[in-house]
N, C-alpha and C positions, 0 to 999 in steps of 0.2 A: 539464771538460776535463782530460785526462790523469789521471783518477782522483781528482782533488781534490774535496773536498766543499765547495760554496759555503756561505757563512754563512746565506743565506736557507733553503737546503735543510736545513741542520743544525738551525736553529731550528724549522722546520716539523716535522721528524721527532722532535726532542726533545719538542715539545709534544703531538704526536698519537700517537706510538708508544712512545717510551721512558718518558715520565712516566705513561702509562696502562698500562704493563706488558703491551702487546699482544705475544703470542707467535706471530705469523703470519710467513710468508715473504714478502719483498718482491721483486717481479719488477723487474729492472733491465735496461736496454738495453745499458749499458756494463759490461763485466766488471770493469774496473779500479775503477770507482766502487763496484760491489757488494763488492769485496774491501775497499776502504777503509771502507765502511759497516759491514761485519762486524767489522773490526779496531778501529775507533775508537769505534763506537757500540754494538756488540753486536747489531746487527740482522741476522737471517738473510736472505740475498739469494739469488736464483736467476736464472741466465742460461743459457738453452739455446735450441734451435731453436723451441720452442713460444713462448717469450717473444719471440723475434725476430719470429715471425709475428704475434703479438698487437700488437707495437709497429708493425709495418707496416700492419696493419688500422686501428689508431688514427690513424696519420699520414694514411692514405688517406681516412678519414672525418672528419677533424678539422673540416672546414668545416660539416658537418651537426651535429656535436656542439656546436660553439661558437655556432651559429646567428647567423652574420653577416648583416647587412642585405642585402649584395650581394657578388658575387664579387670586386669590386675591393678591398673591405676585407680579404678573405682573402689576396689577392695582395700587398697592402701589408704585412700582418703577416709573411707568408713572406719577402718581400724584406727587411724590417727585420731579421728574425732571421738571415737568411743574411749580410747585410752586417755585422752585429754579430760573428758568428762569424769571418768573414773578417778583420775588423779585429783581433780578438783573436789569431788565428793569425799574422798579419803582425807584430803588435806584439811577440810573444814569440819570433819566429823570427829569430835573428841571421843565419842563412844567407841569408835573403831580402835583407837589406840589402847583404850582400857581392855577391850576384848582381846587384842593381841597379847597384852601383858598377862591376862588371866590364862589364856591358852598356853603361853610359854611356861608359866608356873605349873600348870597342870601337866604339861609334857615333862618337866623336870621331875615332878613327883612320880609319874608313871615310869620314867627311866630308873629312878632310884629304887622303886619296887622291883623292877625286872632285874636290876643288878643284884639286889638282895636275894632274889629267887635263884639266880645263877650261882651265887656264892654258896648258898645252902646246898645246892645240888652237887657242887664240887666237893664239899666237905663230906 
């Protein structure tokens, strides 16, 4: 997320690319992540339309490549990943908290107006 290299990815790349002195180019889906990998770890990265098409094909055929027992397992994995990303995005977005507070105050104001209307009708 946001071009930061996770610890698990950093360990994996150190073990399998940096320590073995592999001089290949790594295809990355995120341009910012590729830039971070090049700057911090010295790994040459590539991000272009061909890489985007390759990533799209991989995502489309992920179910066949991972060989799930049934489609329900694939759906649960996809749902879990999307929920995790959503939680991460909400967790680190201060704007979202502000928006929720503003909406709650607006809802209280609307409820107050409706209650006043009902009381006036009762009278």
